[in-house]
C-alpha positions in Angstrom: 0.6 -11.2 15.3 0.1 -15.0 15.8 -2.6 -14.3 18.4 -4.7 -12.0 16.0 -7.6 -13.3 14.0 -7.2 -13.6 10.2 -4.0 -15.6 9.8 -2.1 -12.5 8.6 1.2 -13.3 6.8 2.2 -9.9 5.5 2.1 -6.3 6.9 2.9 -2.9 5.5 5.2 -0.3 7.0 5.0 3.3 5.7 8.6 4.2 6.7 11.9 2.6 7.5 13.8 5.1 9.6 11.0 7.0 11.3 10.4 5.8 14.9 13.1 3.2 14.2 10.4 1.3 12.3 12.5 -1.4 10.7 14.8 -1.8 13.7 11.7 -2.6 15.8 9.6 -4.4 13.3 12.0 -6.8 11.6 12.8 -8.9 14.8 9.1 -9.2 15.5 8.5 -10.3 11.9 11.1 -12.9 12.0 9.8 -14.2 15.3 6.3 -14.6 14.0 6.9 -15.7 10.4 5.5 -12.4 9.0 6.8 -10.6 5.9 7.0 -6.8 5.5 6.1 -4.6 2.6 8.8 -2.0 3.3 8.0 1.7 2.9 10.6 4.3 1.9 9.7 8.0 2.2 11.0 10.1 -0.7 10.0 13.7 0.0 13.4 15.3 0.7 17.0 14.1 0.1 18.0 13.8 3.8 14.9 11.8 4.7 15.1 9.6 1.6 18.8 8.8 2.4 18.0 8.0 6.0 15.2 5.7 4.9 17.6 3.8 2.5 20.2 3.5 5.2 17.7 2.1 7.7 16.8 -0.5 5.1 20.4 -1.3 4.4 21.1 -1.6 8.2 18.2 -4.1 8.6 19.4 -6.1 5.6 22.9 -6.3 6.9 21.7 -7.5 10.3 18.8 -9.8 9.4 19.1 -10.7 5.7 16.2 -10.3 3.3 13.8 -13.2 4.0 11.4 -10.9 5.9 10.9 -8.6 2.9 7.9 -9.2 0.7 8.5 -6.1 -1.5 9.5 -2.4 -1.2 7.3 0.6 -1.9 9.3 3.7 -2.7 7.0 6.5 -1.6 3.3 6.5 -0.6 0.8 8.8 -2.4 3.6 11.2 -3.5 1.8 11.8 -6.8 -1.5 12.4 -5.0 0.1 15.0 -2.7 2.4 16.5 -5.4 5.4 15.9 -3.2 7.5 14.4 -6.0 7.4 14.7 -9.8 6.9 11.4 -11.7 10.4 11.4 -13.3 12.1 11.9 -10.0 10.0 9.2 -8.4 10.8 6.7 -11.2 14.5 7.4 -10.7 14.1 6.7 -6.9 12.5 3.4 -7.7 15.4 2.4 -10.0 17.8 3.7 -7.3 16.4 1.5 -4.5 16.2 -1.5 -6.8 19.9 -1.0 -7.7 20.8 -0.6 -4.1 19.0 -3.9 -3.2 20.5 -5.8 -6.1 24.0 -5.2 -4.7 23.0 -5.8 -1.1 21.7 -9.3 -1.2 18.2 -8.4 -2.3 18.4 -8.9 -6.1 15.0 -9.9 -7.4 13.0 -8.3 -4.6 10.1 -6.3 -6.1 10.3 -2.6 -5.9 7.3 -0.4 -6.7 5.3 2.6 -5.6 2.0 3.1 -3.8 -0.5 5.8 -4.8 -4.2 6.5 -5.3 -6.1 4.8 -8.1 -6.9 8.1 -9.9 -3.2 9.0 -10.1 -2.3 5.6 -11.5 -5.1 5.9 -14.1 -3.4 9.0 -15.6 -0.7 9.3 -18.4 1.5 11.4 -16.1 2.1 8.3 -14.0 3.3 6.3 -17.1 7.0 6.7 -16.3 6.4 5.5 -12.7 4.4 2.5 -13.8 7.2 1.6 -16.2 9.6 1.6 -13.3 7.5 -0.6 -11.0 7.7 -4.3 -10.4 4.3 -3.9 -8.7 1.7 -1.1 -8.5 0.4 -0.4 -5.0 -3.1 1.0 -5.4 -5.1 2.9 -2.7 -8.8 3.1 -3.2 -11.6 4.1 -0.9 -15.1 4.3 -2.4 -16.1 6.0 0.9 -14.1 9.1 -0.2 -15.4 9.2 -3.8 -18.0 11.7 -3.0 -18.1 13.1 -6.6 -19.7 9.9 -7.7 -22.7 7.9 -6.2 -20.8 6.2 -3.4 -23.4 4.8 -1.1 -22.6 1.3 0.2 -25.0 -0.1 -2.4 -22.7 1.3 -5.2 -19.4 1.2 -3.4 -18.2 -2.2 -4.7 -19.0 -1.2 -8.3 -16.9 2.0 -7.8 -14.1 -0.1 -6.3 -14.2 -2.5 -9.2 -14.0 0.4 -11.6 -11.0 1.8 -9.8 -9.1 -1.4 -10.2 -10.1 -1.7 -13.9 -9.0 1.9 -14.6 -5.6 1.2 -13.0 -5.2 -2.0 -14.8 -5.8 -0.3 -18.2 -2.9 2.1 -17.7 -0.7 -0.7 -16.5 -1.5 -2.5 -19.7 -0.4 0.6 -21.6 2.9 1.3 -19.8 4.1 -2.0 -18.4 1.9 -5.0 -19.3 1.7 -7.8 -16.8 2.7 -5.7 -13.8 0.8 -6.8 -10.7 -1.6 -4.6 -8.7 -1.2 -4.7 -5.0 -4.2 -3.2 -3.2 -2.2 -1.4 -0.5 -5.0 0.6 1.2 -8.8 0.2 1.3 -11.5 -0.1 3.8 -14.7 1.5 5.2 -14.8 3.5 8.5 -17.0 2.4 11.4 -17.4 6.0 12.5 -17.0 9.5 11.1 -18.8 12.0 8.8 -21.0 11.1 5.9 -19.0 11.6 2.7 -21.3 12.2 -0.3 -23.7 9.2 0.0 -21.2 7.1 2.0 -22.2 6.5 5.7 -19.6 5.4 8.2 -21.0 2.5 10.3 -20.1 -0.9 11.6 -22.7 -2.5 9.4 -21.4 -0.8 6.2 -17.8 -1.7 7.1 -18.8 -5.4 7.5 -20.7 -5.3 4.2 -17.7 -3.7 2.5 -15.4 -6.4 3.8 -17.8 -9.2 2.7 -18.5 -7.9 -0.7 -15.2 -6.5 -1.7 -13.1 -9.6 -1.2 -14.0 -11.3 -4.4 -12.7 -8.4 -6.5 -9.0 -8.8 -5.7 -9.4 -12.5 -6.3 -10.9 -11.7 -9.8 -7.9 -9.6 -10.7 -5.3 -11.5 -8.9 -4.7 -8.6 -6.6 -2.9 -8.8 -3.2 -5.1 -7.1 -0.6 -4.0 -4.9 2.4 -6.6 -3.3 4.7 -6.2 -0.2 6.7 -7.2 -1.4 10.2 -6.7 -0.5 13.8 -5.6 -3.1 16.4 -6.8 -2.6 19.9 -3.8 -2.2 22.2 -5.5 -4.0 25.1 -8.0 -6.4 23.4 -6.1 -7.3 20.2 -9.3 -6.8 18.3 -9.0 -5.7 14.7 -11.5 -3.1 13.4 -11.7 -0.9 10.4 -10.3 2.6 11.2 -12.5 5.6 11.8 -12.4 8.3 9.2 -9.9 11.1 9.6 -8.8 11.7 6.0 
């Protein structure tokens, strides 16, 4: 990480037990001064319990200094994997687990798409969160004018919509922009054209928006295994 451009200080993992994610990532994070937004999958009880155990194992071995926050689930509401009430209880469950395992005060939240956050059905989840992880891709909003010329306005509206529901159900909760980006290659989606030039323009024009809202920004990127070069991902969604 230290050799990559961008001075990255925080990375996101989507899982804790899968592929021994935390067991491999935490030593590297400690060696490079990186913190991790930990992911916990929630879909079935056995997987969820394995995820929690992997996190507990990492905390027992390495402490908690490497944790920036914990996201319980990722786009569960978008996929319909978990109902809002169950998801909220899982957030409380992980927060309670951490509070008695040396991690009291570590933020625990959930990551989902902007249009699911800007919906009353998500209110119980918002109320449970210390932070709201929002995924937003203007490139995929084909039901609206989403050319690169209008993409930033769409993105701004996505954040504003999410913020309005946060204000309704848990005022003051921070938005963390957990996924965004623009692909360098792939199909045209609505009016959105995947290209290097548009990905560069997206990056340059979108950065001011998180600053305006006080949002922490994560980008979905691909790191070249041989070159170490960071590029926006191609579209596969």
